[in-house]
C-alpha positions as CSV (number, residue, x, y, z in Angstrom):
1,X,-1.8,-13.7,10.2
2,X,-0.9,-17.3,10.8
3,X,1.3,-16.8,13.9
4,X,2.4,-20.5,13.8
5,X,4.3,-19.9,10.7
6,X,7.7,-18.3,11.2
7,X,9.5,-16.5,8.3
8,X,12.5,-14.3,8.0
9,X,11.9,-10.8,6.3
10,X,13.6,-7.4,5.9
11,X,11.8,-4.1,6.2
12,X,12.5,-1.0,4.1
13,X,13.1,1.5,6.9
14,X,13.0,4.9,5.3
15,X,13.7,6.6,8.7
16,X,17.4,5.9,8.2
17,X,17.4,8.4,5.4
18,X,17.0,12.1,5.6
19,X,14.6,12.9,2.8
20,X,11.3,14.3,2.1
21,X,9.2,11.8,0.1
22,X,6.9,14.6,-1.2
23,X,9.8,16.0,-3.1
24,X,10.1,12.7,-5.1
25,X,6.7,13.6,-6.7
26,X,7.4,17.2,-7.6
27,X,9.3,15.9,-10.7
28,X,6.7,13.2,-11.4
29,X,3.5,15.2,-11.8
30,X,2.2,13.1,-14.6
31,X,2.5,9.8,-12.6
32,X,0.9,11.6,-9.6
33,X,-2.0,12.7,-11.5
34,X,-2.3,9.4,-13.3
35,X,-2.7,7.6,-9.9
36,X,-4.9,10.2,-8.3
37,X,-7.4,10.4,-11.2
38,X,-7.5,6.5,-11.3
39,X,-8.3,6.3,-7.6
40,X,-10.8,9.1,-7.8
41,X,-12.8,6.8,-10.2
42,X,-12.1,3.6,-8.1
43,X,-13.5,5.2,-4.9
44,X,-16.4,7.1,-6.5
45,X,-19.0,4.5,-5.5
46,X,-17.3,3.2,-2.3
47,X,-18.2,3.9,1.3
48,X,-17.8,2.5,4.7
49,X,-16.7,3.0,8.3
50,X,-13.0,2.2,8.9
51,X,-10.5,2.4,6.0
52,X,-6.8,1.7,6.0
53,X,-4.1,3.3,3.7
54,X,-1.2,0.8,4.0
55,X,2.1,2.8,3.4
56,X,0.2,6.1,3.1
57,X,3.2,8.2,4.0
58,X,2.5,11.9,4.0
59,X,-1.2,11.4,2.8
60,X,-0.6,11.9,-0.9
61,X,-3.7,9.9,-1.9
62,X,-5.9,10.6,1.1
63,X,-8.2,12.9,-0.9
64,X,-9.3,10.0,-3.1
65,X,-10.9,8.0,-0.2
66,X,-11.3,10.6,2.7
67,X,-15.0,11.6,2.1
68,X,-16.1,7.9,1.5
69,X,-15.1,6.4,4.9
70,X,-15.9,7.8,8.3
71,X,-12.6,6.7,10.0
72,X,-9.6,6.7,7.6
73,X,-6.3,5.5,9.0
74,X,-2.8,6.0,7.5
75,X,-0.3,3.3,8.4
76,X,3.4,3.7,7.6
77,X,6.7,2.2,8.8
78,X,8.3,5.6,8.7
79,X,7.3,7.2,12.1
80,X,9.5,10.2,11.1
81,X,7.5,10.9,8.0
82,X,4.1,10.6,9.8
83,X,5.3,13.0,12.7
84,X,6.7,15.5,10.3
85,X,3.5,15.7,8.3
86,X,0.9,15.2,11.1
87,X,-0.1,18.8,11.4
88,X,-0.4,19.3,7.6
89,X,-2.5,16.1,7.2
90,X,-4.7,16.8,10.2
91,X,-5.4,20.4,8.9
92,X,-6.6,19.0,5.6
93,X,-8.1,15.7,6.9
94,X,-9.1,16.1,10.6
95,X,-10.6,12.6,10.8
96,X,-7.5,10.8,9.7
97,X,-5.5,8.7,12.3
98,X,-1.8,8.1,11.8
99,X,0.1,5.1,13.1
100,X,3.6,3.7,12.6
101,X,3.6,-0.1,12.2
102,X,4.9,-3.1,10.3
103,X,2.7,-4.2,7.4
104,X,3.4,-7.8,8.3
105,X,2.3,-7.3,11.9
106,X,-0.4,-4.7,12.0
107,X,-1.7,-3.6,15.5
108,X,-5.4,-4.1,14.7
109,X,-8.0,-6.5,15.9
110,X,-9.8,-8.8,13.5
111,X,-12.5,-7.7,11.1
112,X,-12.0,-4.0,11.7
113,X,-11.8,-2.4,8.3
114,X,-14.3,-2.0,5.5
115,X,-11.7,-1.1,2.9
116,X,-8.0,-0.7,2.4
117,X,-5.4,0.6,-0.1
118,X,-1.8,-0.1,-0.9
119,X,0.0,2.0,-3.6
120,X,3.7,2.2,-4.3
121,X,4.5,-0.2,-1.4
122,X,4.2,-3.8,-2.5
123,X,7.6,-3.6,-4.2
124,X,9.1,-3.3,-0.8
125,X,7.3,-6.4,0.4
126,X,9.5,-9.5,0.2
127,X,6.7,-11.9,1.3
128,X,3.4,-10.7,-0.2
129,X,1.6,-13.9,0.8
130,X,2.3,-13.3,4.5
131,X,1.2,-9.6,4.0
132,X,-2.1,-10.6,2.4
133,X,-2.7,-13.1,5.2
134,X,-2.3,-10.4,7.8
135,X,-4.4,-8.0,5.8
136,X,-7.2,-10.6,5.6
137,X,-7.2,-10.8,9.4
138,X,-8.0,-7.1,9.9
139,X,-10.4,-6.7,7.0
140,X,-14.1,-7.5,7.5
141,X,-16.3,-9.7,5.2
142,X,-17.0,-8.0,1.9
143,X,-14.3,-5.5,2.5
144,X,-12.9,-3.8,-0.7
145,X,-9.2,-3.6,-1.2
146,X,-7.1,-1.8,-3.9
147,X,-3.7,-3.2,-4.6
148,X,-1.1,-1.5,-6.8
149,X,2.0,-3.1,-7.8
150,X,5.1,-2.7,-10.1
151,X,4.4,-4.8,-13.1
152,X,7.1,-7.2,-14.0
153,X,6.0,-7.8,-17.7
154,X,5.4,-4.3,-18.8
155,X,6.1,-3.6,-22.5
156,X,9.6,-2.2,-22.1
157,X,10.7,-5.1,-19.9
158,X,9.2,-7.6,-22.4
159,X,11.0,-6.1,-25.3
160,X,14.3,-6.0,-23.3
161,X,13.9,-9.7,-22.3
162,X,13.2,-10.7,-26.0
163,X,16.2,-8.8,-27.3
164,X,18.4,-10.6,-24.8
165,X,16.7,-13.9,-25.4
166,X,16.1,-14.1,-21.7
167,X,13.0,-16.4,-21.7
168,X,13.3,-17.2,-18.1
169,X,12.1,-13.7,-17.5
170,X,8.5,-14.7,-18.4
171,X,8.0,-16.9,-15.4
172,X,5.7,-15.7,-12.7
173,X,8.5,-15.4,-10.2
174,X,9.1,-11.9,-8.8
175,X,11.9,-9.8,-10.4
176,X,14.3,-8.2,-7.9
177,X,15.2,-4.8,-9.2
178,X,19.0,-3.9,-9.1
179,X,19.7,-1.5,-6.3
180,X,21.0,1.1,-8.7
181,X,17.4,1.6,-10.0
182,X,16.0,2.3,-6.6
183,X,15.7,6.1,-6.5
184,X,12.4,6.3,-4.7
185,X,13.7,8.3,-1.7
186,X,16.4,5.8,-0.9
187,X,19.5,7.6,-2.3
188,X,20.2,4.6,-4.7
189,X,21.3,2.4,-1.8
190,X,20.7,-1.4,-1.8
191,X,17.2,-2.4,-0.6
192,X,14.0,-4.3,-1.3
193,X,12.4,-3.6,-4.7
194,X,10.4,-6.2,-6.5
195,X,8.4,-6.2,-9.8
196,X,5.6,-8.7,-9.7
197,X,3.7,-10.7,-12.4
198,X,0.0,-9.9,-12.4
199,X,-0.8,-13.6,-12.4
200,X,1.4,-14.2,-9.4
201,X,-0.3,-11.3,-7.3
202,X,-3.7,-12.6,-8.4
203,X,-2.9,-16.1,-7.2
204,X,-1.6,-14.9,-3.8
205,X,-4.7,-12.7,-3.3
206,X,-6.9,-15.6,-4.2
207,X,-5.3,-17.9,-1.6
208,X,-6.5,-15.4,1.1
209,X,-10.1,-15.1,-0.2
210,X,-9.6,-11.9,-2.4
211,X,-11.4,-11.8,-5.7
212,X,-10.0,-9.4,-8.3
213,X,-13.0,-7.5,-9.7
214,X,-11.1,-5.3,-12.1
215,X,-7.6,-4.8,-13.4
216,X,-6.5,-1.2,-14.3
217,X,-3.2,-0.2,-16.0
218,X,-1.6,3.1,-14.9
219,X,1.3,5.3,-16.0
220,X,1.3,4.0,-19.5
221,X,3.4,6.8,-20.7
222,X,6.1,6.7,-18.0
223,X,9.0,7.7,-20.3
224,X,11.5,10.7,-20.0
225,X,11.3,11.2,-23.7
226,X,7.4,11.4,-23.7
227,X,7.4,13.6,-20.7
228,X,9.6,16.0,-22.6
229,X,7.6,15.8,-25.7
230,X,4.1,16.4,-24.2
231,X,2.9,18.5,-21.3
232,X,1.2,17.0,-18.3
233,X,-2.3,17.8,-19.5
234,X,-1.7,16.0,-22.8
235,X,-0.1,13.0,-21.1
236,X,-3.1,12.7,-18.7
237,X,-5.5,12.8,-21.6
238,X,-3.6,10.1,-23.4
239,X,-3.3,8.2,-20.1
240,X,-7.1,8.1,-19.5
241,X,-7.6,7.0,-23.1
242,X,-5.1,4.2,-22.8
243,X,-6.4,3.2,-19.3
244,X,-9.9,2.8,-20.7
245,X,-8.8,0.7,-23.8
246,X,-5.6,-1.2,-22.8
247,X,-6.0,-2.1,-19.1
248,X,-6.8,-5.7,-20.2
249,X,-3.2,-5.9,-21.4
250,X,0.0,-6.0,-19.2
251,X,1.8,-3.3,-21.0
252,X,1.7,-0.6,-18.3
253,X,4.5,-0.3,-15.7
254,X,2.0,-0.1,-12.9
255,X,-1.2,-2.2,-12.3
256,X,-4.1,-1.7,-9.9
257,X,-6.3,-4.5,-8.8
258,X,-9.8,-3.7,-7.4
259,X,-10.6,-6.7,-5.1
260,X,-13.3,-7.9,-2.7
261,X,-12.7,-10.1,0.3
262,X,-14.9,-13.0,1.3
263,X,-14.5,-14.4,4.7
264,X,-16.1,-17.5,6.3
265,X,-16.7,-15.6,9.5
266,X,-19.2,-12.8,8.7
267,X,-19.2,-11.4,12.2
268,X,-18.0,-7.8,12.4
269,X,-17.5,-5.6,15.4
270,X,-18.4,-1.9,15.4
271,X,-15.7,0.4,16.7
272,X,-16.2,4.1,17.4
273,X,-12.8,5.0,18.8
274,X,-9.4,4.4,17.2
275,X,-7.9,3.1,20.3
276,X,-10.6,0.4,20.5
277,X,-9.4,-1.1,17.2
278,X,-5.8,-1.6,18.4
279,X,-4.2,-4.8,19.7
280,X,-0.6,-5.9,20.3
281,X,1.1,-6.4,16.9
282,X,3.3,-9.1,18.2
283,X,0.9,-11.5,20.0
284,X,-2.5,-9.9,19.1
285,X,-3.3,-9.6,22.9
286,X,-5.5,-6.9,24.5
287,X,-4.0,-3.6,25.3
288,X,-4.2,-1.5,28.4
289,X,-4.0,2.1,27.2
290,X,-3.3,4.9,29.6
291,X,-2.7,8.3,28.2
292,X,0.1,7.9,25.6
293,X,1.3,4.4,26.6
294,X,-0.1,1.0,25.6
295,X,0.8,-2.2,27.4
296,X,0.0,-5.7,26.1
297,X,-1.8,-7.7,28.9
298,X,-0.5,-10.9,27.3
299,X,3.2,-10.3,26.5
300,X,3.8,-7.2,28.4
301,X,5.1,-5.2,25.3
302,X,4.9,-1.5,25.7
303,X,4.1,1.0,22.9
304,X,4.3,4.7,23.0
305,X,2.5,7.6,21.3
306,X,5.0,10.4,20.6
307,X,4.3,13.7,18.7
308,X,0.6,12.5,18.2
309,X,1.6,9.3,16.4
310,X,1.4,5.8,17.9
311,X,4.6,3.7,17.3
312,X,3.6,0.0,17.1
313,X,6.6,-1.1,14.9
314,X,7.8,-4.5,15.8
315,X,10.2,-7.0,13.9
């Protein structure tokens, strides 16, 4: 990240709520299956050494990439969620490392990861350009990155805007969702929730050297009425058909970008141990790690590992 540029941002801190994010998905089996089958196809031909799931929470999508990368890492701002699910995740995926950190200030050295993923998180990112800049720093040359985002111009939103003659809606500016719609584990309280125009995200990615190789629509049938009318298997069959034929459009509420990063510096270090990939998230200085404590040699910041999870969260 460009540390010379200062900006103000807020973070969606889900640790302030007492909730189990996995319960959110029990009533959304269609959306869950739609995303998992999509990612199974995306990762079918991918492979590498280090992989980062940004905002991976309790490991809902880990199965899609786990066998493709030797060292998968789940990063999430919610230390509580990671600690509560550590034993379950490690029993299923023993090679996964879990770390609590801020996506704007990730505690990794440059050029570590061969691949990365972010699903159902970008809507909580106020400054996606700054996030993509930080992501570029920790990814290596030719790294493959999968970005999902809430689509501003999906078909229902477009129809709604046209009926209201709200033509300003069609700009590429992000749309801030009203807090009343924020039911994703946040008890409908005010928070960060943005829908993005696909062209806007494409542009921000390009500014950091990411090329969008493929656009894939998802959750085409995200409708209470349709979910009552059809069972999950029928919905998933229709979903796959629409995904194959209509992903070139912007009608779906969720969009995935498959991207590839090109960096001028093609040098890439090889790391065998997770601790060797870490640096101070604040100043990017070297760490002195002793047992469950890490001290930055440059700024003297101290970070702790508690209940098997490192906490590198900084503001």
